[in-house]
C-alpha angles and dihedrals in degrees: 000000000000119000125247111246115238137163122240090242087061094044102041100083092043097055118105136187109278095034110131125230116206123200133200106200131197100211129105097259091044090054091051091053092048092048094047093048097037092232145106092242120093105162143016138198134174132235123250122183126213124189120216109257119242092010123134095196097071092238115173142182125226105224129183127215117202142147105246144112106283137145093001096309127099105207142045108002135173119205143155107281092218089058092051091048093051095046101040121103109208140033124330124189130185115218110192115212112243111268093225091054092046091052098043107033115010113110102196094188093054090044094053095041093053097045097042089051091057091050092046090052089048094229111202126234113269106219098170092052092046089057093044092052090056093052101081097163110119093002089141124043129181121288094026096297122142126229130222093276094060116105115210113216112267124162098184085103131009139220116200105266092037089059094048094044091049091049092052090047091051089052091054092244091127132020126251109316140164098251091186090067095053116105123197093259091045090059092049089053095055111114094235099100137087115266094257127058124189135227112219099175144003141032111355088207090070120084145170105259117222090004115191093359109117136070113241087222086080085075095051120139 
């Protein structure tokens, strides 16, 4: 399903905490992730929203939290989303969380508490586990055993989709999952989003294959 094209000026006021941002990068590591997962998506982050303190106009900033190399640190970073959009070279898509899910099972306090804790502790990027999550061959062996491609859940470090998946799990948006097995394209395929997703930047010929098509329970522990 192709994305609808939209400008950030049109999208800004409609974005909410828990909405996912998907990236299609042009760098060497991004290309490895896209090749390994057979997709156009190499990275994900999730929207936070911060209101301006002591302001009577309800002004807010859309921020993004992600595990990436940014501002001299390779790990969990929080930044202004508009800055990331302007500086990024590649595709960016906005995946709005389904309104029904947000209303019925999105605990914003738990979501913020979990993610801000990871940023406060400056959790580093987990390159080995990112690669392992993308290698699904022999994940499952007979009699319930796991093969060499299976990533056991470990939050001492984070790769991008692991962080976002764990944040959504903490919020109650999805059930109990193994966040360390979730790749960027996996997350975009979870059926937790509105029917339409939006391209904010990049090649309109690129798309998120099988968007919104899979049950997150497939990634249960």
